[in-house]
C-alpha beads as a LAMMPS data file, in Angstrom:
LAMMPS data file: protein, C-alpha beads

88 atoms
87 bonds

1 atom types
1 bond types

-500.0 500.0 xlo xhi
-500.0 500.0 ylo yhi
-500.0 500.0 zlo zhi

Masses

1 110.0

Atoms # bond

1 1 1 -409.234 322.947 -22.529
2 1 1 -412.195 325.292 -21.957
3 1 1 -411.657 327.299 -25.105
4 1 1 -412.217 324.178 -27.155
5 1 1 -415.392 323.199 -25.158
6 1 1 -416.674 326.682 -25.712
7 1 1 -416.095 326.453 -29.316
8 1 1 -417.759 323.014 -29.457
9 1 1 -420.839 324.547 -27.536
10 1 1 -421.013 327.440 -29.775
11 1 1 -421.069 325.014 -32.919
12 1 1 -423.634 322.949 -31.194
13 1 1 -426.057 325.952 -30.304
14 1 1 -425.757 327.179 -33.949
15 1 1 -426.590 323.760 -35.329
16 1 1 -429.469 323.545 -32.887
17 1 1 -430.696 327.107 -33.693
18 1 1 -430.590 326.459 -37.610
19 1 1 -432.390 323.118 -37.163
20 1 1 -435.254 324.807 -35.271
21 1 1 -435.256 327.616 -37.597
22 1 1 -435.564 325.228 -40.520
23 1 1 -438.197 323.283 -38.998
24 1 1 -440.283 326.016 -37.368
25 1 1 -439.770 328.812 -40.018
26 1 1 -441.877 327.442 -42.850
27 1 1 -444.734 327.234 -40.308
28 1 1 -444.555 330.697 -38.900
29 1 1 -443.672 332.730 -42.006
30 1 1 -446.622 332.113 -44.097
31 1 1 -448.761 332.996 -40.981
32 1 1 -447.003 336.426 -40.747
33 1 1 -447.437 336.951 -44.352
34 1 1 -451.159 336.215 -44.099
35 1 1 -451.540 338.920 -41.578
36 1 1 -450.231 341.646 -44.080
37 1 1 -452.773 344.214 -45.142
38 1 1 -454.425 342.715 -48.396
39 1 1 -457.406 345.376 -48.368
40 1 1 -456.182 347.125 -51.465
41 1 1 -457.760 345.774 -54.607
42 1 1 -455.303 344.468 -57.192
43 1 1 -456.387 345.530 -60.847
44 1 1 -455.257 343.422 -63.728
45 1 1 -454.993 345.240 -66.860
46 1 1 -455.496 342.189 -68.852
47 1 1 -458.961 341.515 -67.375
48 1 1 -460.262 345.158 -67.640
49 1 1 -462.981 346.178 -70.305
50 1 1 -464.754 343.111 -70.678
51 1 1 -468.547 342.796 -70.423
52 1 1 -468.444 339.716 -68.259
53 1 1 -465.994 337.911 -66.046
54 1 1 -463.211 336.530 -67.903
55 1 1 -461.247 334.834 -65.121
56 1 1 -461.521 330.997 -64.943
57 1 1 -463.649 329.831 -62.058
58 1 1 -462.580 326.304 -62.265
59 1 1 -459.683 324.329 -60.623
60 1 1 -456.280 323.832 -62.273
61 1 1 -456.289 320.087 -61.191
62 1 1 -457.197 318.767 -64.569
63 1 1 -454.216 320.453 -66.101
64 1 1 -452.012 319.048 -63.373
65 1 1 -453.462 315.636 -63.980
66 1 1 -452.975 315.837 -67.584
67 1 1 -449.151 316.833 -67.150
68 1 1 -448.719 314.003 -64.613
69 1 1 -450.170 311.512 -66.951
70 1 1 -447.908 312.704 -69.889
71 1 1 -445.011 312.777 -67.672
72 1 1 -445.660 308.947 -66.686
73 1 1 -446.006 308.085 -70.391
74 1 1 -442.705 309.863 -71.271
75 1 1 -440.805 308.213 -68.492
76 1 1 -442.209 304.683 -69.220
77 1 1 -440.785 304.996 -72.626
78 1 1 -437.365 305.129 -71.177
79 1 1 -437.980 301.522 -69.456
80 1 1 -438.975 299.974 -72.874
81 1 1 -437.308 296.432 -73.217
82 1 1 -434.041 297.124 -75.702
83 1 1 -434.449 293.801 -77.285
84 1 1 -437.606 294.602 -78.997
85 1 1 -437.861 297.117 -81.719
86 1 1 -440.375 298.515 -84.104
87 1 1 -439.244 295.779 -86.791
88 1 1 -440.696 292.793 -84.593

Bonds

1 1 1 2
2 1 2 3
3 1 3 4
4 1 4 5
5 1 5 6
6 1 6 7
7 1 7 8
8 1 8 9
9 1 9 10
10 1 10 11
11 1 11 12
12 1 12 13
13 1 13 14
14 1 14 15
15 1 15 16
16 1 16 17
17 1 17 18
18 1 18 19
19 1 19 20
20 1 20 21
21 1 21 22
22 1 22 23
23 1 23 24
24 1 24 25
25 1 25 26
26 1 26 27
27 1 27 28
28 1 28 29
29 1 29 30
30 1 30 31
31 1 31 32
32 1 32 33
33 1 33 34
34 1 34 35
35 1 35 36
36 1 36 37
37 1 37 38
38 1 38 39
39 1 39 40
40 1 40 41
41 1 41 42
42 1 42 43
43 1 43 44
44 1 44 45
45 1 45 46
46 1 46 47
47 1 47 48
48 1 48 49
49 1 49 50
50 1 50 51
51 1 51 52
52 1 52 53
53 1 53 54
54 1 54 55
55 1 55 56
56 1 56 57
57 1 57 58
58 1 58 59
59 1 59 60
60 1 60 61
61 1 61 62
62 1 62 63
63 1 63 64
64 1 64 65
65 1 65 66
66 1 66 67
67 1 67 68
68 1 68 69
69 1 69 70
70 1 70 71
71 1 71 72
72 1 72 73
73 1 73 74
74 1 74 75
75 1 75 76
76 1 76 77
77 1 77 78
78 1 78 79
79 1 79 80
80 1 80 81
81 1 81 82
82 1 82 83
83 1 83 84
84 1 84 85
85 1 85 86
86 1 86 87
87 1 87 88
């Protein structure tokens, strides 16, 4: 009887441990990665040798909005009324 209870408590503890790890891990891991030493300059060979700055200063939000809009249009086509056709 005690062996069965011990096995059950081990499973419960493992499930609790994995649940806490899954919930707290994504919060703590980026914080520890942010503390890494990023003082070294990263050189991108594609951007070297130009007279002016060639990197885009703007946001990527318009691209994502365009892709989202096109995705909505693409999905809307699937819900077209099947009884209607281009011959109407």
